[in-house]
C-alpha positions as CSV (number, residue, x, y, z in Angstrom):
1,X,-14.4,20.3,6.1
2,X,-12.2,21.6,3.3
3,X,-9.2,19.6,4.5
4,X,-11.4,16.5,4.8
5,X,-12.8,17.0,1.3
6,X,-9.3,17.6,-0.2
7,X,-8.0,14.5,1.6
8,X,-10.8,12.4,0.2
9,X,-10.1,13.7,-3.3
10,X,-6.4,12.9,-3.0
11,X,-7.1,9.4,-1.8
12,X,-9.3,8.9,-4.9
13,X,-6.6,10.3,-7.1
14,X,-4.1,7.9,-5.4
15,X,-6.2,4.9,-6.2
16,X,-6.4,6.0,-9.8
17,X,-2.7,6.4,-10.0
18,X,-1.9,3.1,-8.4
19,X,-4.4,1.3,-10.6
20,X,-2.8,3.0,-13.7
21,X,0.6,1.9,-12.6
22,X,-0.6,-1.7,-12.1
23,X,-2.3,-1.6,-15.5
24,X,1.0,-0.6,-17.1
25,X,2.7,-3.4,-15.2
26,X,0.3,-5.9,-16.6
27,X,0.7,-4.4,-20.1
28,X,4.5,-4.5,-20.0
29,X,4.5,-8.0,-18.5
30,X,3.0,-9.3,-21.7
31,X,6.1,-8.4,-23.8
32,X,9.1,-7.7,-21.5
33,X,10.8,-9.2,-18.5
34,X,10.5,-7.7,-15.0
35,X,14.1,-6.2,-15.0
36,X,13.4,-4.2,-18.1
37,X,10.4,-2.4,-16.5
38,X,11.9,-2.0,-13.0
39,X,15.4,-1.0,-14.0
40,X,14.2,1.9,-16.2
41,X,11.3,3.0,-14.0
42,X,13.2,2.8,-10.8
43,X,16.0,5.0,-12.3
44,X,13.4,7.6,-13.1
45,X,11.8,7.4,-9.6
46,X,15.3,7.7,-8.0
47,X,16.0,10.8,-10.2
48,X,12.7,12.4,-9.3
49,X,13.2,11.7,-5.6
50,X,16.7,13.1,-5.7
51,X,15.6,16.2,-7.6
52,X,12.7,16.8,-5.2
53,X,15.1,16.4,-2.2
54,X,17.4,19.0,-3.7
55,X,14.6,21.5,-4.5
56,X,12.4,21.0,-1.3
57,X,13.2,22.8,1.8
58,X,13.9,20.3,4.5
59,X,14.0,17.4,2.0
60,X,16.7,14.9,2.7
61,X,17.8,11.4,1.5
62,X,19.7,10.7,4.7
63,X,18.4,8.0,7.0
64,X,19.4,7.0,10.5
65,X,17.3,3.7,10.5
66,X,19.8,2.0,8.3
67,X,19.0,-1.6,9.1
68,X,15.3,-1.1,8.8
69,X,15.8,0.7,5.5
70,X,17.9,-2.2,4.1
71,X,15.3,-4.7,5.1
72,X,12.5,-2.5,3.6
73,X,14.5,-2.2,0.3
74,X,15.0,-6.0,0.1
75,X,11.3,-6.6,0.7
76,X,10.5,-4.0,-1.9
77,X,12.5,-5.8,-4.5
78,X,10.8,-9.1,-3.8
79,X,7.4,-7.5,-3.8
80,X,8.0,-5.7,-7.1
81,X,9.0,-9.0,-8.9
82,X,6.2,-11.0,-7.3
83,X,3.5,-8.4,-8.3
84,X,4.9,-8.4,-11.8
85,X,4.6,-12.2,-12.1
86,X,1.1,-12.1,-10.5
87,X,-0.1,-9.6,-13.0
88,X,1.5,-11.6,-15.8
89,X,-0.4,-14.8,-14.8
90,X,-3.7,-13.6,-13.3
91,X,-6.7,-11.5,-14.4
92,X,-6.2,-7.9,-13.4
93,X,-9.2,-7.7,-10.9
94,X,-8.2,-11.0,-9.3
95,X,-4.9,-9.5,-8.1
96,X,-6.8,-6.8,-6.2
97,X,-8.3,-9.5,-4.0
98,X,-4.8,-10.2,-2.7
99,X,-4.0,-6.5,-2.5
100,X,-7.1,-6.0,-0.4
101,X,-5.6,-8.3,2.2
102,X,-2.6,-6.1,2.8
103,X,-4.3,-3.8,5.4
104,X,-5.6,-6.9,7.2
105,X,-2.2,-8.6,7.2
106,X,-0.6,-5.3,8.4
107,X,-3.1,-5.2,11.3
108,X,-2.2,-8.8,12.3
109,X,1.5,-8.3,12.0
110,X,1.8,-4.9,13.6
111,X,1.9,-6.5,17.1
112,X,5.0,-8.6,16.7
113,X,6.8,-6.2,14.4
114,X,5.9,-2.8,15.8
115,X,5.2,-3.7,19.4
116,X,1.6,-2.5,19.2
117,X,-1.1,-4.1,21.2
118,X,-2.4,-7.2,19.3
119,X,-6.1,-6.9,18.3
120,X,-8.0,-10.2,18.3
121,X,-10.6,-8.8,15.9
122,X,-7.7,-8.2,13.4
123,X,-7.2,-12.0,13.2
124,X,-10.9,-12.6,12.8
125,X,-11.1,-10.0,10.0
126,X,-8.0,-11.5,8.4
127,X,-9.6,-15.0,8.5
128,X,-12.7,-13.7,6.7
129,X,-10.7,-11.9,4.1
130,X,-8.5,-15.0,3.5
131,X,-11.7,-17.0,3.0
132,X,-12.5,-14.6,0.1
133,X,-9.4,-15.8,-1.7
134,X,-11.0,-19.3,-2.1
135,X,-13.7,-17.8,-4.3
136,X,-11.1,-17.5,-7.0
137,X,-10.7,-21.3,-6.8
138,X,-14.1,-22.9,-7.3
139,X,-12.3,-26.3,-7.3
140,X,-10.8,-25.7,-3.9
141,X,-7.1,-25.8,-3.1
142,X,-6.5,-28.0,-6.1
143,X,-7.3,-24.9,-8.2
144,X,-4.2,-23.1,-6.9
145,X,-2.0,-21.8,-9.6
146,X,1.5,-20.2,-9.8
147,X,-0.2,-16.8,-10.1
148,X,-1.9,-17.2,-6.7
149,X,1.5,-18.1,-5.1
150,X,3.2,-15.0,-6.6
151,X,0.3,-12.8,-5.5
152,X,0.5,-14.1,-2.0
153,X,4.2,-13.6,-1.9
154,X,3.7,-10.1,-3.2
155,X,1.3,-9.1,-0.5
156,X,3.4,-10.6,2.3
157,X,6.6,-8.8,1.2
158,X,4.7,-5.7,0.3
159,X,3.1,-5.6,3.7
160,X,6.4,-6.2,5.4
161,X,7.9,-3.2,3.4
162,X,4.9,-1.0,4.5
163,X,5.3,-1.9,8.2
164,X,9.0,-1.2,8.0
165,X,8.2,2.2,6.4
166,X,5.9,2.9,9.4
167,X,8.6,1.8,11.8
168,X,11.0,4.2,10.2
169,X,8.5,7.0,10.1
170,X,7.9,6.7,13.9
171,X,11.5,7.7,14.7
172,X,12.3,10.1,11.8
173,X,10.6,12.0,9.1
174,X,12.2,11.3,5.7
175,X,9.5,10.6,3.1
176,X,11.7,11.2,0.1
177,X,14.4,8.8,1.6
178,X,11.6,6.2,1.9
179,X,11.0,6.5,-1.8
180,X,14.7,6.9,-2.9
181,X,16.5,4.0,-1.2
182,X,14.0,1.1,-2.0
183,X,13.8,2.2,-5.6
184,X,17.6,2.5,-5.7
185,X,17.9,-1.1,-4.5
186,X,15.3,-2.2,-7.1
187,X,17.2,-0.3,-9.9
188,X,20.6,-1.9,-8.9
189,X,19.2,-5.5,-8.7
190,X,17.2,-5.2,-11.9
191,X,20.1,-3.5,-13.8
192,X,22.3,-6.5,-13.0
193,X,19.8,-8.8,-14.6
194,X,18.9,-6.4,-17.5
195,X,21.6,-7.5,-20.0
196,X,20.3,-11.1,-19.9
197,X,16.7,-10.2,-20.7
198,X,16.9,-6.9,-22.6
199,X,14.6,-6.6,-25.6
200,X,14.6,-3.5,-28.0
201,X,11.8,-1.2,-27.1
202,X,9.6,1.0,-29.2
203,X,9.2,4.7,-28.3
204,X,5.6,3.9,-27.3
205,X,6.6,1.2,-24.8
206,X,9.3,3.5,-23.4
207,X,6.7,6.1,-22.9
208,X,4.6,3.6,-21.0
209,X,7.5,3.0,-18.6
210,X,7.9,6.7,-18.1
211,X,4.2,6.9,-17.4
212,X,4.5,4.1,-14.9
213,X,7.3,5.9,-13.0
214,X,5.4,9.1,-12.9
215,X,2.2,7.4,-11.7
216,X,4.1,5.5,-9.0
217,X,6.0,8.5,-7.7
218,X,2.9,10.7,-7.9
219,X,0.8,8.1,-6.0
220,X,3.3,7.8,-3.2
221,X,3.5,11.6,-2.8
222,X,-0.2,12.1,-3.0
223,X,-1.0,9.4,-0.4
224,X,1.4,11.0,2.1
225,X,-0.4,14.3,1.7
226,X,-3.8,12.7,1.9
227,X,-2.9,11.0,5.2
228,X,-1.8,14.3,6.5
229,X,-5.3,15.8,5.9
230,X,-7.4,12.7,6.6
231,X,-7.2,10.1,9.4
232,X,-5.9,6.8,8.3
233,X,-9.1,5.0,9.5
234,X,-11.1,7.2,7.1
235,X,-8.6,6.9,4.2
236,X,-8.4,3.1,4.3
237,X,-12.0,2.3,3.1
238,X,-11.7,4.9,0.3
239,X,-8.6,3.1,-1.0
240,X,-10.8,0.1,-1.8
241,X,-12.0,2.3,-4.8
242,X,-8.8,0.9,-6.5
243,X,-10.9,-2.2,-7.2
244,X,-13.3,-0.1,-9.3
245,X,-10.4,1.4,-11.2
246,X,-8.9,-2.1,-11.8
247,X,-12.1,-3.5,-13.1
248,X,-12.6,-0.6,-15.5
249,X,-9.0,-0.8,-16.7
250,X,-9.2,-4.6,-17.0
251,X,-12.4,-4.4,-19.1
252,X,-11.2,-1.6,-21.4
253,X,-7.6,-2.4,-21.8
254,X,-7.5,-6.2,-21.5
255,X,-11.1,-7.3,-22.2
256,X,-11.3,-9.0,-18.7
257,X,-14.7,-9.2,-17.0
258,X,-14.4,-10.3,-13.3
259,X,-16.4,-13.4,-12.5
260,X,-19.0,-13.6,-9.7
261,X,-16.4,-15.4,-7.5
262,X,-14.0,-12.6,-7.8
263,X,-16.6,-10.0,-6.9
264,X,-17.9,-12.0,-3.9
265,X,-14.3,-12.6,-2.7
266,X,-13.5,-8.9,-3.0
267,X,-16.7,-7.9,-1.1
268,X,-15.5,-10.2,1.8
269,X,-12.1,-8.6,1.8
270,X,-13.6,-5.1,1.8
271,X,-16.1,-6.0,4.5
272,X,-13.4,-7.4,6.7
273,X,-11.4,-4.2,6.2
274,X,-14.3,-2.0,7.0
275,X,-14.8,-4.1,10.2
276,X,-11.4,-3.1,11.3
277,X,-12.1,0.6,10.4
278,X,-15.3,0.6,12.5
279,X,-13.5,-1.0,15.4
280,X,-10.6,1.5,15.2
281,X,-13.1,4.4,15.1
282,X,-15.0,3.0,18.2
283,X,-11.7,2.5,20.1
284,X,-10.7,6.1,19.3
285,X,-14.1,7.4,20.5
286,X,-13.9,5.4,23.6
287,X,-10.4,6.6,24.4
288,X,-11.5,10.2,23.8
289,X,-14.5,9.8,26.2
290,X,-12.3,8.2,28.9
291,X,-9.8,11.0,28.5
292,X,-12.5,13.6,28.8
293,X,-14.0,11.9,31.8
294,X,-10.6,11.6,33.5
295,X,-10.0,15.3,32.8
296,X,-13.4,16.2,34.3
297,X,-12.7,14.1,37.3
298,X,-9.3,15.7,37.9
299,X,-10.9,19.2,37.5
300,X,-13.6,18.3,40.0
301,X,-11.0,17.1,42.6
302,X,-8.9,20.3,42.1
303,X,-11.6,22.8,42.4
304,X,-12.6,22.2,46.1
305,X,-9.0,22.6,47.2
306,X,-8.6,25.7,45.2
307,X,-11.8,27.1,46.7
308,X,-10.7,26.2,50.2
309,X,-7.3,27.9,49.6
310,X,-9.1,31.1,48.7
């Protein structure tokens, strides 16, 4: 029970850290270009990951899944830029509606990418969640804006990066390398563009970027520990608390109040995600019951022979 409680607390802490990092992204996006945020923050994350690897027993930055890591790093760069542009052009809470689709897209894509058994209900849930997006556009498809396209690109590339992280984790355990290399790629790409967009920064804005890097690194470390203590199918619905954080930050920091369409759309996304969670829980329970029945059957077949031998 203590482990479960601690896992739940860590997931809640993770959602707060991620919402804080997203809030800083939106704040910086109002006055600076993406390379200025990501070149500096990624350098700090790379430094923190390298320091942690040096000081942690068993910590390593070496990776054997080189091709998968290169692909993950490329997708991470695209996702970072796309999220930056989405936060720049859309209300804070509206972006969460797209973020909420990521677990659903991951469930649908895990079959072809990871070789896992396709789940028909994942496609149904994804369809319901996708329908929630249209509540952001009362005028229909004609209401599509550039921000929506950036947000959709962000969730596609971000989900691809997450699936590749899972693919790597299945064959080797290198959590610090999973943080180090994508951020190193982001730092290098953004540093190349930095001279063309650099603007002098105040100490306060520089402090915000430091805060972004700390929140991002802390969130990724905390969620890894949370998923060690808590099953993923329990942690996933708790992560939807990020919407509450994002609404609060949007109202306090940016004066944004989500409309009824946004709230209804988010509820559809969350409901479809919970549907997958319930299905996963039922599948695990059924598998456990079948395993127990098979074990009991095997025991029943073995005992008469053992008795006869005696």
